[in-house]
Steps between C-alpha positions, in 0.01 A plus 500: 500500500620742233348280229165500678512879525570540129219261409254700713617819331448349158156368581397855599579627150131482408437779750814708443665525157844556655492231771662200331864581577724198471633354825347788695772735376468847352511467120763675291420842353240470225597552137845642576770409250738255664878530504725792417469712186829355374379144558171572325681652200725194481200266505331696221823486298495122473130417544365726225710327228398159640135606491529615139661170399227313686232692309659517156657153481323265738146637487456407130625149581241473778223619270609250236467220757147625577402490133316205340827408327669385822241501779411135425849384606487334842770535766393266778157612621530840331495625144775711344307821563462432872872429539592812303276724713649359822854548369435853375323613818773355720760682292313829537485457877875438516571810289308699762727351767262245651647169613209259460425241765208262464342354812268204444376385162227629268223250439497333159185512290225763506529708817385839624813666642430792736772735628552820696547801271794738538596628156504421128801277556279247683388367162859442389584334833213252461566444130862416581371188677179400323313604187154636579258745346445799729201712580624860494356849494422637155750788540792255481423444132631852433826464694819499287640151430333337803148570370575349162672202661202450731270479200725238340509304827127417510409787734130560566448875532240632744345847510491573872165612634308339214275211600452413134878475454533284814235261370692462175825446691346222709367329188843520335668363814260205522548423132878493532498291816265246341731486198783391730683832522595687818401851599670743739316774690572764764186486718582830675391662175777759502857564609567649843789678670672174592418515871191282503321212333156645434162324508438240230193540278307174511318520168812429294523155665170402338691395187692232692185377674303471175791339311578265790873580506727557802608841627868548589597809703838654415688741727731747325776630728756755380820553696613325816189401698290707261671822611496648148124477442455879547795572271367281218146639533377799301550834674223757533410610146802309366447393139589162359795650311634674812471180704665300221798737480537524878499122548755458222752694710425333834763290682484123452265315734317169533153427368324205664215339310331280759253243369290413804271212594227477236130515577267240354176685430298186572636497859409861585147636509445827319723732304519748791667234715736408215598867465559541874700179525717602203574836659576344840761270347665786311507721812658218702765446230578875497559490876740207481877533468 
């Protein structure tokens, strides 16, 4: 009964931006630093040095693996660059205190992965499991470290509100999918406050339809039963740097990356239906224990 209630609440999120509370419970306070001041100071004391080591020592190794010198090396179904990006992203998530748990398996081969969007760390969560080129807002290019890394990781930057930019993005997505590479998108188009999964824009699914590749929805859940979604999300007028620093001091918590049942575009009529079905599966996964 409780599960049915939570699912109904989530499905109403299209009408109310604050309606998708997990398990029908009141969410935790939004954007409030977790834990005591002493605990936060202790976490900074050991995480900041680990972050610096990760950037200064292991980032150059990752970039070397992405270079033409080593990227040709195969490790199973992946090349050296793909493995390095997964390893580096997983390490970054652990430095921020996230215990990664994968549910399901990412599809092999060219796939359009679509996920709910909570914060910048969503990209690292997905990259910890599967290499994919992301579609991201143009502003990310200017973010410290993450913007530069995004550019190195095959990110397609989109100027929001520009139809010309969107057309170029779709062409780039189709080209990559037809070349056998995967693409990741956040169909909500923007991050939210962590309380709801917003409407999915259907046009972005055109790339999968035209390229004839499957769509795999991915639910990103932070904290037990997704209870930390509002904490991970950007606060009102919170900058990337402020969010980055705040999350670095947060208590340890789980991060579930749930690869859901894929959608074969040949079995579903129209990109609007594909978008709705993708969102439905993500909303259902968010409501599950």
